[in-house]
Predicted model as a PDB file, atoms N, CA, C, CB and O in Angstrom, pLDDT in the B-factor column:
MODEL        1                                                                  
ATOM      1  N   MET A   1       0.841  -1.165   0.000  1.00 69.00           N  
ATOM      2  CA  MET A   1       0.000   0.000   0.000  1.00 69.00           C  
ATOM      3  C   MET A   1       0.883   1.224   0.000  1.00 69.00           C  
ATOM      4  CB  MET A   1      -0.955   0.000   1.199  1.00 69.00           C  
ATOM      5  O   MET A   1       1.916   1.257   0.670  1.00 69.00           O  
ATOM      6  N   GLN A   2       0.480   2.228  -0.749  1.00 74.00           N  
ATOM      7  CA  GLN A   2       1.195   3.503  -0.750  1.00 74.00           C  
ATOM      8  C   GLN A   2       0.191   4.609  -0.494  1.00 74.00           C  
ATOM      9  CB  GLN A   2       1.953   3.736  -2.097  1.00 74.00           C  
ATOM     10  O   GLN A   2      -0.904   4.604  -1.057  1.00 74.00           O  
ATOM     11  N   ILE A   3       0.559   5.549   0.348  1.00 79.00           N  
ATOM     12  CA  ILE A   3      -0.296   6.693   0.637  1.00 79.00           C  
ATOM     13  C   ILE A   3       0.178   7.868  -0.196  1.00 79.00           C  
ATOM     14  CB  ILE A   3      -0.284   7.043   2.154  1.00 79.00           C  
ATOM     15  O   ILE A   3       1.369   8.175  -0.244  1.00 79.00           O  
ATOM     16  N   GLU A   4      -0.780   8.526  -0.857  1.00 84.00           N  
ATOM     17  CA  GLU A   4      -0.473   9.691  -1.688  1.00 84.00           C  
ATOM     18  C   GLU A   4      -1.439  10.810  -1.347  1.00 84.00           C  
ATOM     19  CB  GLU A   4      -0.550   9.341  -3.200  1.00 84.00           C  
ATOM     20  O   GLU A   4      -2.540  10.564  -0.855  1.00 84.00           O  
ATOM     21  N   SER A   5      -1.023  12.036  -1.608  1.00 84.00           N  
ATOM     22  CA  SER A   5      -1.893  13.184  -1.368  1.00 84.00           C  
ATOM     23  C   SER A   5      -2.276  13.808  -2.708  1.00 84.00           C  
ATOM     24  CB  SER A   5      -1.195  14.232  -0.447  1.00 84.00           C  
ATOM     25  O   SER A   5      -1.604  13.631  -3.723  1.00 84.00           O  
ATOM     26  N   MET A   6      -3.384  14.543  -2.666  1.00 86.00           N  
ATOM     27  CA  MET A   6      -3.835  15.276  -3.839  1.00 86.00           C  
ATOM     28  C   MET A   6      -4.610  16.494  -3.357  1.00 86.00           C  
ATOM     29  CB  MET A   6      -4.711  14.377  -4.776  1.00 86.00           C  
ATOM     30  O   MET A   6      -5.025  16.539  -2.199  1.00 86.00           O  
ATOM     31  N   PRO A   7      -4.810  17.473  -4.215  1.00 87.00           N  
ATOM     32  CA  PRO A   7      -5.533  18.676  -3.795  1.00 87.00           C  
ATOM     33  C   PRO A   7      -6.964  18.343  -3.369  1.00 87.00           C  
ATOM     34  CB  PRO A   7      -5.551  19.710  -4.930  1.00 87.00           C  
ATOM     35  O   PRO A   7      -7.549  17.364  -3.832  1.00 87.00           O  
ATOM     36  N   ALA A   8      -7.506  19.157  -2.494  1.00 84.00           N  
ATOM     37  CA  ALA A   8      -8.868  18.953  -2.018  1.00 84.00           C  
ATOM     38  C   ALA A   8      -9.908  19.542  -2.970  1.00 84.00           C  
ATOM     39  CB  ALA A   8      -9.028  19.562  -0.642  1.00 84.00           C  
ATOM     40  O   ALA A   8     -11.080  19.170  -2.907  1.00 84.00           O  
ATOM     41  N   VAL A   9      -9.497  20.450  -3.845  1.00 90.00           N  
ATOM     42  CA  VAL A   9     -10.420  21.078  -4.789  1.00 90.00           C  
ATOM     43  C   VAL A   9      -9.793  21.096  -6.177  1.00 90.00           C  
ATOM     44  CB  VAL A   9     -10.785  22.517  -4.335  1.00 90.00           C  
ATOM     45  O   VAL A   9      -8.579  20.954  -6.322  1.00 90.00           O  
ATOM     46  N   GLY A  10     -10.607  21.265  -7.166  1.00 90.00           N  
ATOM     47  CA  GLY A  10     -10.113  21.381  -8.535  1.00 90.00           C  
ATOM     48  C   GLY A  10      -9.547  20.085  -9.094  1.00 90.00           C  
ATOM     49  O   GLY A  10      -8.667  20.121  -9.954  1.00 90.00           O  
ATOM     50  N   VAL A  11     -10.032  18.947  -8.625  1.00 92.00           N  
ATOM     51  CA  VAL A  11      -9.519  17.664  -9.080  1.00 92.00           C  
ATOM     52  C   VAL A  11     -10.127  17.308 -10.429  1.00 92.00           C  
ATOM     53  CB  VAL A  11      -9.813  16.564  -8.049  1.00 92.00           C  
ATOM     54  O   VAL A  11     -11.341  17.395 -10.619  1.00 92.00           O  
ATOM     55  N   THR A  12      -9.278  16.910 -11.355  1.00 93.00           N  
ATOM     56  CA  THR A  12      -9.701  16.465 -12.684  1.00 93.00           C  
ATOM     57  C   THR A  12      -9.027  15.121 -12.966  1.00 93.00           C  
ATOM     58  CB  THR A  12      -9.338  17.530 -13.792  1.00 93.00           C  
ATOM     59  O   THR A  12      -8.175  14.694 -12.187  1.00 93.00           O  
ATOM     60  N   PRO A  13      -9.382  14.453 -14.046  1.00 92.00           N  
ATOM     61  CA  PRO A  13      -8.691  13.204 -14.379  1.00 92.00           C  
ATOM     62  C   PRO A  13      -7.186  13.396 -14.584  1.00 92.00           C  
ATOM     63  CB  PRO A  13      -9.299  12.600 -15.631  1.00 92.00           C  
ATOM     64  O   PRO A  13      -6.430  12.430 -14.482  1.00 92.00           O  
ATOM     65  N   ALA A  14      -6.741  14.603 -14.866  1.00 93.00           N  
ATOM     66  CA  ALA A  14      -5.313  14.868 -15.085  1.00 93.00           C  
ATOM     67  C   ALA A  14      -4.575  15.265 -13.810  1.00 93.00           C  
ATOM     68  CB  ALA A  14      -5.148  15.959 -16.115  1.00 93.00           C  
ATOM     69  O   ALA A  14      -3.358  15.449 -13.837  1.00 93.00           O  
ATOM     70  N   THR A  15      -5.290  15.400 -12.697  1.00 93.00           N  
ATOM     71  CA  THR A  15      -4.665  15.785 -11.436  1.00 93.00           C  
ATOM     72  C   THR A  15      -3.650  14.728 -11.013  1.00 93.00           C  
ATOM     73  CB  THR A  15      -5.729  15.983 -10.336  1.00 93.00           C  
ATOM     74  O   THR A  15      -3.945  13.533 -11.004  1.00 93.00           O  
ATOM     75  N   THR A  16      -2.460  15.184 -10.665  1.00 92.00           N  
ATOM     76  CA  THR A  16      -1.420  14.259 -10.219  1.00 92.00           C  
ATOM     77  C   THR A  16      -1.447  14.131  -8.700  1.00 92.00           C  
ATOM     78  CB  THR A  16      -0.028  14.730 -10.696  1.00 92.00           C  
ATOM     79  O   THR A  16      -1.970  14.994  -7.995  1.00 92.00           O  
ATOM     80  N   THR A  17      -0.876  13.045  -8.219  1.00 91.00           N  
ATOM     81  CA  THR A  17      -0.782  12.809  -6.784  1.00 91.00           C  
ATOM     82  C   THR A  17       0.683  12.855  -6.366  1.00 91.00           C  
ATOM     83  CB  THR A  17      -1.424  11.449  -6.399  1.00 91.00           C  
ATOM     84  O   THR A  17       1.582  12.697  -7.191  1.00 91.00           O  
ATOM     85  N   THR A  18       0.909  13.073  -5.074  1.00 89.00           N  
ATOM     86  CA  THR A  18       2.257  13.130  -4.525  1.00 89.00           C  
ATOM     87  C   THR A  18       2.435  11.997  -3.527  1.00 89.00           C  
ATOM     88  CB  THR A  18       2.531  14.502  -3.856  1.00 89.00           C  
ATOM     89  O   THR A  18       1.737  11.965  -2.514  1.00 89.00           O  
ATOM     90  N   PRO A  19       3.360  11.053  -3.786  1.00 86.00           N  
ATOM     91  CA  PRO A  19       3.587   9.980  -2.819  1.00 86.00           C  
ATOM     92  C   PRO A  19       4.082  10.538  -1.483  1.00 86.00           C  
ATOM     93  CB  PRO A  19       4.597   8.967  -3.375  1.00 86.00           C  
ATOM     94  O   PRO A  19       4.970  11.389  -1.446  1.00 86.00           O  
ATOM     95  N   ILE A  20       3.502  10.052  -0.397  1.00 81.00           N  
ATOM     96  CA  ILE A  20       3.914  10.454   0.944  1.00 81.00           C  
ATOM     97  C   ILE A  20       4.798   9.380   1.544  1.00 81.00           C  
ATOM     98  CB  ILE A  20       2.690  10.717   1.847  1.00 81.00           C  
ATOM     99  O   ILE A  20       5.783   9.674   2.221  1.00 81.00           O  
ATOM    100  N   GLY A  21       4.440   8.144   1.292  1.00 72.00           N  
ATOM    101  CA  GLY A  21       5.189   7.018   1.836  1.00 72.00           C  
ATOM    102  C   GLY A  21       4.262   6.120   2.612  1.00 72.00           C  
ATOM    103  O   GLY A  21       3.128   6.488   2.922  1.00 72.00           O  
ATOM    104  N   CYS A  22       4.748   4.950   2.920  1.00 69.00           N  
ATOM    105  CA  CYS A  22       4.002   4.032   3.769  1.00 69.00           C  
ATOM    106  C   CYS A  22       4.908   2.851   4.041  1.00 69.00           C  
ATOM    107  CB  CYS A  22       2.650   3.583   3.108  1.00 69.00           C  
ATOM    108  O   CYS A  22       5.106   2.001   3.173  1.00 69.00           O  
ATOM    109  N   ASP A  23       5.449   2.794   5.225  1.00 68.00           N  
ATOM    110  CA  ASP A  23       6.280   1.657   5.589  1.00 68.00           C  
ATOM    111  C   ASP A  23       5.677   0.919   6.774  1.00 68.00           C  
ATOM    112  CB  ASP A  23       7.706   2.112   5.913  1.00 68.00           C  
ATOM    113  O   ASP A  23       6.390   0.288   7.554  1.00 68.00           O  
ATOM    114  N   ALA A  24       4.357   1.004   6.902  1.00 71.00           N  
ATOM    115  CA  ALA A  24       3.682   0.307   7.989  1.00 71.00           C  
ATOM    116  C   ALA A  24       3.782  -1.190   7.761  1.00 71.00           C  
ATOM    117  CB  ALA A  24       2.203   0.747   8.100  1.00 71.00           C  
ATOM    118  O   ALA A  24       3.535  -1.668   6.654  1.00 71.00           O  
ATOM    119  N   ASP A  25       4.139  -1.927   8.788  1.00 70.00           N  
ATOM    120  CA  ASP A  25       4.261  -3.375   8.698  1.00 70.00           C  
ATOM    121  C   ASP A  25       2.905  -3.989   9.015  1.00 70.00           C  
ATOM    122  CB  ASP A  25       5.364  -3.915   9.663  1.00 70.00           C  
ATOM    123  O   ASP A  25       2.658  -4.434  10.136  1.00 70.00           O  
ATOM    124  N   ALA A  26       2.028  -4.007   8.011  1.00 68.00           N  
ATOM    125  CA  ALA A  26       0.669  -4.499   8.221  1.00 68.00           C  
ATOM    126  C   ALA A  26       0.232  -5.339   7.028  1.00 68.00           C  
ATOM    127  CB  ALA A  26      -0.313  -3.327   8.446  1.00 68.00           C  
ATOM    128  O   ALA A  26      -0.807  -5.080   6.420  1.00 68.00           O  
ATOM    129  N   ALA A  27       1.033  -6.342   6.701  1.00 66.00           N  
ATOM    130  CA  ALA A  27       0.718  -7.192   5.564  1.00 66.00           C  
ATOM    131  C   ALA A  27      -0.525  -8.025   5.849  1.00 66.00           C  
ATOM    132  CB  ALA A  27       1.904  -8.100   5.227  1.00 66.00           C  
ATOM    133  O   ALA A  27      -0.642  -8.633   6.913  1.00 66.00           O  
ATOM    134  N   THR A  28      -1.444  -8.052   4.906  1.00 67.00           N  
ATOM    135  CA  THR A  28      -2.651  -8.856   5.026  1.00 67.00           C  
ATOM    136  C   THR A  28      -3.215  -9.084   3.636  1.00 67.00           C  
ATOM    137  CB  THR A  28      -3.700  -8.171   5.950  1.00 67.00           C  
ATOM    138  O   THR A  28      -3.026  -8.266   2.736  1.00 67.00           O  
ATOM    139  N   GLU A  29      -3.899 -10.187   3.467  1.00 78.00           N  
ATOM    140  CA  GLU A  29      -4.593 -10.437   2.207  1.00 78.00           C  
ATOM    141  C   GLU A  29      -6.047 -10.009   2.304  1.00 78.00           C  
ATOM    142  CB  GLU A  29      -4.501 -11.916   1.823  1.00 78.00           C  
ATOM    143  O   GLU A  29      -6.773 -10.041   1.311  1.00 78.00           O  
ATOM    144  N   GLY A  30      -6.472  -9.613   3.485  1.00 81.00           N  
ATOM    145  CA  GLY A  30      -7.850  -9.212   3.696  1.00 81.00           C  
ATOM    146  C   GLY A  30      -8.027  -7.718   3.565  1.00 81.00           C  
ATOM    147  O   GLY A  30      -7.110  -7.012   3.145  1.00 81.00           O  
ATOM    148  N   PRO A  31      -9.192  -7.237   3.919  1.00 84.00           N  
ATOM    149  CA  PRO A  31      -9.482  -5.806   3.831  1.00 84.00           C  
ATOM    150  C   PRO A  31      -8.662  -5.002   4.831  1.00 84.00           C  
ATOM    151  CB  PRO A  31     -10.965  -5.555   4.059  1.00 84.00           C  
ATOM    152  O   PRO A  31      -8.197  -5.519   5.847  1.00 84.00           O  
ATOM    153  N   ILE A  32      -8.502  -3.726   4.515  1.00 86.00           N  
ATOM    154  CA  ILE A  32      -7.847  -2.788   5.421  1.00 86.00           C  
ATOM    155  C   ILE A  32      -8.786  -1.618   5.658  1.00 86.00           C  
ATOM    156  CB  ILE A  32      -6.480  -2.302   4.847  1.00 86.00           C  
ATOM    157  O   ILE A  32      -9.729  -1.394   4.900  1.00 86.00           O  
ATOM    158  N   SER A  33      -8.514  -0.883   6.715  1.00 90.00           N  
ATOM    159  CA  SER A  33      -9.251   0.344   6.993  1.00 90.00           C  
ATOM    160  C   SER A  33      -8.227   1.440   7.229  1.00 90.00           C  
ATOM    161  CB  SER A  33     -10.214   0.182   8.225  1.00 90.00           C  
ATOM    162  O   SER A  33      -7.254   1.245   7.957  1.00 90.00           O  
ATOM    163  N   LEU A  34      -8.447   2.588   6.616  1.00 89.00           N  
ATOM    164  CA  LEU A  34      -7.530   3.711   6.727  1.00 89.00           C  
ATOM    165  C   LEU A  34      -8.345   4.958   7.012  1.00 89.00           C  
ATOM    166  CB  LEU A  34      -6.674   3.880   5.436  1.00 89.00           C  
ATOM    167  O   LEU A  34      -9.336   5.220   6.330  1.00 89.00           O  
ATOM    168  N   ASP A  35      -7.937   5.737   8.020  1.00 92.00           N  
ATOM    169  CA  ASP A  35      -8.668   6.947   8.380  1.00 92.00           C  
ATOM    170  C   ASP A  35      -7.671   8.016   8.787  1.00 92.00           C  
ATOM    171  CB  ASP A  35      -9.685   6.673   9.521  1.00 92.00           C  
ATOM    172  O   ASP A  35      -6.589   7.710   9.289  1.00 92.00           O  
ATOM    173  N   ARG A  36      -8.036   9.260   8.573  1.00 89.00           N  
ATOM    174  CA  ARG A  36      -7.153  10.370   8.907  1.00 89.00           C  
ATOM    175  C   ARG A  36      -7.916  11.412   9.710  1.00 89.00           C  
ATOM    176  CB  ARG A  36      -6.554  10.999   7.633  1.00 89.00           C  
ATOM    177  O   ARG A  36      -9.073  11.717   9.422  1.00 89.00           O  
ATOM    178  N   SER A  37      -7.244  11.952  10.727  1.00 91.00           N  
ATOM    179  CA  SER A  37      -7.772  13.051  11.521  1.00 91.00           C  
ATOM    180  C   SER A  37      -6.617  14.020  11.748  1.00 91.00           C  
ATOM    181  CB  SER A  37      -8.393  12.547  12.886  1.00 91.00           C  
ATOM    182  O   SER A  37      -5.718  13.735  12.539  1.00 91.00           O  
ATOM    183  N   GLY A  38      -6.634  15.154  11.068  1.00 89.00           N  
ATOM    184  CA  GLY A  38      -5.503  16.080  11.136  1.00 89.00           C  
ATOM    185  C   GLY A  38      -4.287  15.416  10.515  1.00 89.00           C  
ATOM    186  O   GLY A  38      -4.351  14.940   9.382  1.00 89.00           O  
ATOM    187  N   ASP A  39      -3.180  15.379  11.246  1.00 87.00           N  
ATOM    188  CA  ASP A  39      -1.968  14.714  10.752  1.00 87.00           C  
ATOM    189  C   ASP A  39      -1.906  13.246  11.145  1.00 87.00           C  
ATOM    190  CB  ASP A  39      -0.738  15.425  11.273  1.00 87.00           C  
ATOM    191  O   ASP A  39      -1.011  12.527  10.700  1.00 87.00           O  
ATOM    192  N   ASP A  40      -2.848  12.786  11.975  1.00 93.00           N  
ATOM    193  CA  ASP A  40      -2.836  11.395  12.426  1.00 93.00           C  
ATOM    194  C   ASP A  40      -3.545  10.502  11.411  1.00 93.00           C  
ATOM    195  CB  ASP A  40      -3.503  11.268  13.811  1.00 93.00           C  
ATOM    196  O   ASP A  40      -4.660  10.798  10.980  1.00 93.00           O  
ATOM    197  N   VAL A  41      -2.883   9.401  11.033  1.00 90.00           N  
ATOM    198  CA  VAL A  41      -3.473   8.418  10.123  1.00 90.00           C  
ATOM    199  C   VAL A  41      -3.506   7.082  10.856  1.00 90.00           C  
ATOM    200  CB  VAL A  41      -2.663   8.311   8.770  1.00 90.00           C  
ATOM    201  O   VAL A  41      -2.498   6.639  11.406  1.00 90.00           O  
ATOM    202  N   TRP A  42      -4.668   6.451  10.858  1.00 93.00           N  
ATOM    203  CA  TRP A  42      -4.859   5.154  11.507  1.00 93.00           C  
ATOM    204  C   TRP A  42      -5.008   4.089  10.431  1.00 93.00           C  
ATOM    205  CB  TRP A  42      -6.103   5.169  12.450  1.00 93.00           C  
ATOM    206  O   TRP A  42      -5.765   4.263   9.476  1.00 93.00           O  
ATOM    207  N   LEU A  43      -4.280   2.981  10.590  1.00 89.00           N  
ATOM    208  CA  LEU A  43      -4.336   1.870   9.654  1.00 89.00           C  
ATOM    209  C   LEU A  43      -4.685   0.604  10.421  1.00 89.00           C  
ATOM    210  CB  LEU A  43      -2.993   1.707   8.891  1.00 89.00           C  
ATOM    211  O   LEU A  43      -4.030   0.273  11.409  1.00 89.00           O  
ATOM    212  N   TRP A  44      -5.712  -0.102   9.968  1.00 90.00           N  
ATOM    213  CA  TRP A  44      -6.106  -1.372  10.571  1.00 90.00           C  
ATOM    214  C   TRP A  44      -6.082  -2.407   9.469  1.00 90.00           C  
ATOM    215  CB  TRP A  44      -7.522  -1.291  11.254  1.00 90.00           C  
ATOM    216  O   TRP A  44      -6.839  -2.306   8.503  1.00 90.00           O  
ATOM    217  N   ALA A  45      -5.203  -3.418   9.605  1.00 85.00           N  
ATOM    218  CA  ALA A  45      -5.065  -4.482   8.613  1.00 85.00           C  
ATOM    219  C   ALA A  45      -4.885  -5.808   9.345  1.00 85.00           C  
ATOM    220  CB  ALA A  45      -3.863  -4.207   7.649  1.00 85.00           C  
ATOM    221  O   ALA A  45      -3.890  -6.008  10.042  1.00 85.00           O  
ATOM    222  N   GLY A  46      -5.841  -6.703   9.188  1.00 83.00           N  
ATOM    223  CA  GLY A  46      -5.767  -7.976   9.892  1.00 83.00           C  
ATOM    224  C   GLY A  46      -5.776  -7.759  11.393  1.00 83.00           C  
ATOM    225  O   GLY A  46      -6.706  -7.157  11.931  1.00 83.00           O  
ATOM    226  N   ASP A  47      -4.740  -8.248  12.075  1.00 84.00           N  
ATOM    227  CA  ASP A  47      -4.628  -8.082  13.525  1.00 84.00           C  
ATOM    228  C   ASP A  47      -3.764  -6.890  13.916  1.00 84.00           C  
ATOM    229  CB  ASP A  47      -4.062  -9.336  14.143  1.00 84.00           C  
ATOM    230  O   ASP A  47      -3.459  -6.709  15.095  1.00 84.00           O  
ATOM    231  N   THR A  48      -3.366  -6.077  12.944  1.00 85.00           N  
ATOM    232  CA  THR A  48      -2.447  -4.971  13.186  1.00 85.00           C  
ATOM    233  C   THR A  48      -3.165  -3.631  13.134  1.00 85.00           C  
ATOM    234  CB  THR A  48      -1.313  -4.994  12.171  1.00 85.00           C  
ATOM    235  O   THR A  48      -3.926  -3.359  12.205  1.00 85.00           O  
ATOM    236  N   VAL A  49      -2.919  -2.797  14.139  1.00 90.00           N  
ATOM    237  CA  VAL A  49      -3.377  -1.408  14.134  1.00 90.00           C  
ATOM    238  C   VAL A  49      -2.131  -0.540  14.266  1.00 90.00           C  
ATOM    239  CB  VAL A  49      -4.420  -1.120  15.300  1.00 90.00           C  
ATOM    240  O   VAL A  49      -1.339  -0.721  15.191  1.00 90.00           O  
ATOM    241  N   ALA A  50      -1.958   0.403  13.338  1.00 89.00           N  
ATOM    242  CA  ALA A  50      -0.800   1.297  13.364  1.00 89.00           C  
ATOM    243  C   ALA A  50      -1.288   2.735  13.290  1.00 89.00           C  
ATOM    244  CB  ALA A  50       0.181   0.985  12.193  1.00 89.00           C  
ATOM    245  O   ALA A  50      -2.314   3.021  12.674  1.00 89.00           O  
ATOM    246  N   VAL A  51      -0.549   3.634  13.920  1.00 93.00           N  
ATOM    247  CA  VAL A  51      -0.893   5.056  13.913  1.00 93.00           C  
ATOM    248  C   VAL A  51       0.332   5.845  13.461  1.00 93.00           C  
ATOM    249  CB  VAL A  51      -1.378   5.532  15.327  1.00 93.00           C  
ATOM    250  O   VAL A  51       1.431   5.663  13.986  1.00 93.00           O  
ATOM    251  N   SER A  52       0.130   6.722  12.482  1.00 91.00           N  
ATOM    252  CA  SER A  52       1.162   7.635  12.031  1.00 91.00           C  
ATOM    253  C   SER A  52       0.768   9.032  12.488  1.00 91.00           C  
ATOM    254  CB  SER A  52       1.351   7.569  10.478  1.00 91.00           C  
ATOM    255  O   SER A  52      -0.379   9.438  12.305  1.00 91.00           O  
ATOM    256  N   THR A  53       1.692   9.770  13.075  1.00 93.00           N  
ATOM    257  CA  THR A  53       1.387  11.132  13.531  1.00 93.00           C  
ATOM    258  C   THR A  53       1.895  12.186  12.567  1.00 93.00           C  
ATOM    259  CB  THR A  53       1.983  11.374  14.902  1.00 93.00           C  
ATOM    260  O   THR A  53       1.817  13.381  12.852  1.00 93.00           O  
ATOM    261  N   ASP A  54       2.425  11.743  11.407  1.00 89.00           N  
ATOM    262  CA  ASP A  54       2.926  12.709  10.416  1.00 89.00           C  
ATOM    263  C   ASP A  54       2.329  12.470   9.033  1.00 89.00           C  
ATOM    264  CB  ASP A  54       4.450  12.639  10.335  1.00 89.00           C  
ATOM    265  O   ASP A  54       3.022  12.556   8.019  1.00 89.00           O  
ATOM    266  N   GLY A  55       1.031  12.168   9.009  1.00 86.00           N  
ATOM    267  CA  GLY A  55       0.335  12.048   7.748  1.00 86.00           C  
ATOM    268  C   GLY A  55       0.600  10.780   6.966  1.00 86.00           C  
ATOM    269  O   GLY A  55       0.239  10.705   5.792  1.00 86.00           O  
ATOM    270  N   GLY A  56       1.214   9.787   7.573  1.00 83.00           N  
ATOM    271  CA  GLY A  56       1.489   8.529   6.900  1.00 83.00           C  
ATOM    272  C   GLY A  56       2.910   8.396   6.381  1.00 83.00           C  
ATOM    273  O   GLY A  56       3.250   7.386   5.765  1.00 83.00           O  
ATOM    274  N   ALA A  57       3.745   9.399   6.620  1.00 84.00           N  
ATOM    275  CA  ALA A  57       5.134   9.322   6.155  1.00 84.00           C  
ATOM    276  C   ALA A  57       5.921   8.281   6.947  1.00 84.00           C  
ATOM    277  CB  ALA A  57       5.816  10.697   6.270  1.00 84.00           C  
ATOM    278  O   ALA A  57       6.736   7.553   6.380  1.00 84.00           O  
ATOM    279  N   THR A  58       5.682   8.209   8.253  1.00 86.00           N  
ATOM    280  CA  THR A  58       6.332   7.205   9.097  1.00 86.00           C  
ATOM    281  C   THR A  58       5.282   6.616  10.027  1.00 86.00           C  
ATOM    282  CB  THR A  58       7.524   7.821   9.911  1.00 86.00           C  
ATOM    283  O   THR A  58       4.241   7.224  10.276  1.00 86.00           O  
ATOM    284  N   TRP A  59       5.571   5.417  10.538  1.00 83.00           N  
ATOM    285  CA  TRP A  59       4.627   4.701  11.408  1.00 83.00           C  
ATOM    286  C   TRP A  59       5.319   4.298  12.670  1.00 83.00           C  
ATOM    287  CB  TRP A  59       4.038   3.468  10.709  1.00 83.00           C  
ATOM    288  O   TRP A  59       4.705   3.683  13.542  1.00 83.00           O  
TER     289      TRP A  59                                                      
ENDMDL                                                                          
END                                                                             
């Protein structure tokens, strides 16, 4: 999984994204859940829950 950012407005099919990173150790073949509140990103995958406090750049 890779986390990327994009503008909140003015999005078109040509809008590019910027990779942020994602080195969370949460390998799973099942579904994942990802949520963001401010700079905090929560990732739930299988039995793993990880929290990033810098927008998903590090975990």
